[in-house]
N, C-alpha and C positions, 0 to 999 in steps of 0.2 A: 474714769474708766479701770481702776483694780476693780470697782464690786461690779464693772461691769464683764468682767473673767473672768473673774468669780461662779456669777451666775448660771454663767455660760458650760461654763467646767463643772459646775451642781449639774445640770440636764442634758449631754451630751450623751447621755446612759439610756436615756428614757423614752420608750418607740410605747407606743400602742394608740388605743382608741380614740377618739375625743375629737377638738379642731388642730391640737398641738397634735399630732402621733401616726403615726404611717406613711403619706407621702411625702414625696418631692418640695410640696410647703415647705415641709417641717421644716426645719433651719432656717426659713426666711421668717415666716411666723415667730420663731424660737429664740432671733435674735431681737426683733420687737419687743414681746417681751416682758426676755431676761432687761435692756432696756430702760426698759419702766419701770422692772422694781429697782435697778439701780439706785436713776430719779427718784426717785418717790425714799431710797433708803437716805442716800443720801442730802440729801432735805429735809429729814427727818435730825440726822445726826451722824450720817454716817453708823459703825460696828461695831468701833468706840477702841479704837487702837492707831489712835492719830500719837493720841499722851502717852503712848507706852515706846512708839515707831520715835515720836520726838526724843523722847530721854535715850533711846538705847543710843542717835545719836547721835550726843552732845558727846555719853555715854563716852563712845570711843572717841571724843576728835578731844577727849580729858577733860570736862565741863560738866558742869549740873547746874538743873534749872533754879532762876531764883524764884 
């Protein structure tokens, strides 16, 4: 979900010609594209922030990763 939302935000300001530009169907087709990007990234291991987030959560609880 995080990756999908991130990609949607990245593409919100893009307009133009081509299969994803200019018309009312832009939002529908772009949402399909961003969902597929998110699935592909998640399948290959994400964007690499999970270990840092996990460590930060442990640190906030006063614990350390073993």
